[in-house]
N, C-alpha and C positions, 0 to 999 in steps of 0.2 A: 160354719158358713160365712163368708164375708160380706160384708155391705153390698158391694158391687155384685157378687151371686144374688142376693136378696132382690137386688132391684132389677135384674135382668129379666127380660120375658119368659113366661113360665115353660112353654112348650119347647122341649128340646129339639125337636126337628122343623121348627118353624124358621122361615127366612129371616125375621126379624131378629130372632135369638142369634142365629150365625152371624149377621151384621153387626149387631151389639159386642158380640166377643171378637169381632174383628176391628172394629173401631177401639175397642177397651185398651188392646194390644198395640195398635199403631199408636194411639194417644200416649200409651205408656213408653214405647220406643222413643216416642217425639220428645217426651220430657226429659229420658235420660240423655237424648242428643242435646238438648237446648241446656241441661244443666253441665254437660261436658265442655262448653265452650268458656265455663268460669275454669280459668286454668293460669296457675303459677308456676313458673320453673323454678327449682331450687337449684343453686349455684354447685351444690355437691352431689346432687343426683339426677339420673335419667329419666327420674319419675317425677312428672310434676303433682303439683295439689291441683285436684278439680272438684267440680261438683258431682262428677258420675256417683260417688258412691251414695250422696245424698238421694240422686235420682233413683238408684236401683232400690236402695233399702224401702224408699217412699213408695215406690210402683209396686213392690213385692208385697208391703203390707197393706196396701189398698187392694190388689188387684187377687192375692191369693197365689199358692204356689204354681198353678198350672197358668195362668194368664201372665202372671209377675215373670215367671221364667220365660215365657214365649214373648214379652215385651222385651226382655234382655237379650235374646236369642236374635229377635228381630233387629234390634240396634247394633248387634255386632254383624249381622248379614248386611246391613246398611252400609256400614263402614268398610267391611271386606269389599262389596261391590263398587266403592267408590264415591260414595255420598260422604261429604265431609263432617261427619258425626263425633268422630274421634276427639279427643282433647286438643283445643287450639285448631279446630277444622282440619285435623289429618285424616287419612283415611288409607285403605288397603290391608291387604292380606299380610303384609310384612311386619305390620304392628302385632299382630298375633304372635309372631316368632322373634320379636326384637326384646328388648328388656322390659318392657311394660305389657308383655302379652300375658304374662302369668296373672297380673292384675285383671285384664280384660275377661279372661278366660274365668277368672272366680267369681266373677258377678254370676254367672250361671247358678253354681251351688249356693251362692249367698241368697240369691232370690228365690229360690226353693226352700232353703231354710227358714227365711224369714216370712216367706208367704205361707208355708206350712204352719209355724208357730202363729201368725195372725189367725188362721182358720181355726186353731184350737183356741181362739180368745184372748190371746195376748196381746193383741192391738186395741183393747177394749180400755187398758189403763195405761197411764204414761210409764209408769215404772216398768210393765210388763214391755210394753212397745219397745222402750229404751233399752231393755236387757236382749230381746229378740233383736234388735237392730245393732247392737253393740256386738252380739255373735254373729251377726253377719258380717260386721267389720272387720272381726277377727279373722273370718274364713277370707276375706279378701286379702286382708295385710298379710297373712300367714303364707298363702298361695303366691300372691305376688312376692313376696321376698325370696321365697323358696326358687321361683323361677329366676328371678333376678340375680340369685346367686351363682346361676350359671355362666353370667357375663362379667361380675365383679367378685366373686369370691363369698364363701360363706358369711363370714363375719362382717363383710363390707356391706352385704345385702341387708342385713339388720340396722346398720347405721343408716343406710340411704334408703331403704324402702318398708322399714317398718316403724321405728321409734319416732321418727319426725312427724309421720302421720296421725299419731293417735290423738293429739290435742285437736287437729282439725277434723279428726273423726267425730270425736267427743261434740264438738261444734255442731258438725252436720246432722248427728244423731238428734241432738237436740232441737234444732229447727225442724227435722223431720216429725218429731213426735208431737210438736207444737201445730205444724200444717196438716198434718193426718186428719185430725176432726175436721177441721174447715172444709177439706176436700171431700169428706164424706158429706157434710152438708151441702157443697156444691153441687154433688151428684144427686142429692134427692130432688 
């Protein structure tokens, strides 16, 4: 059970409980959208360095597998519907079909996996939180690079969509594991 679940109103059929769930998911999608606006283009890759991974991993660890995944799916839905929530204020369904689409879609299984590990208690220590988020990040990078290979070829995809992002993801994971306890305290 995540902290958010422990703090949620107890009665599963109450209106307050449902409102709490919706607010948690919408707030999570908002954090992901805000983190996506931190975006830097690389001259050799169609994939920008963004804060999205930070947002996805942090929200998944905080909200758990169901609400974390729902927050990611809400975020993707917002972008598909035309809200400027993707990297650099981009939007539209065509982003899921373009070179960065694999990265965007990969946020769903990454959030589920990190949220699941958090529910198993991995979010209670810096080491296990970092490991869970590293696994989630590898899901994002692997799925993203695999999709990117359809546009730039298999070997180029790893050079353009995997290896250049490892150091940045380690930095984002480090930030997320240190922000996670503060967000827990804020929720209390």
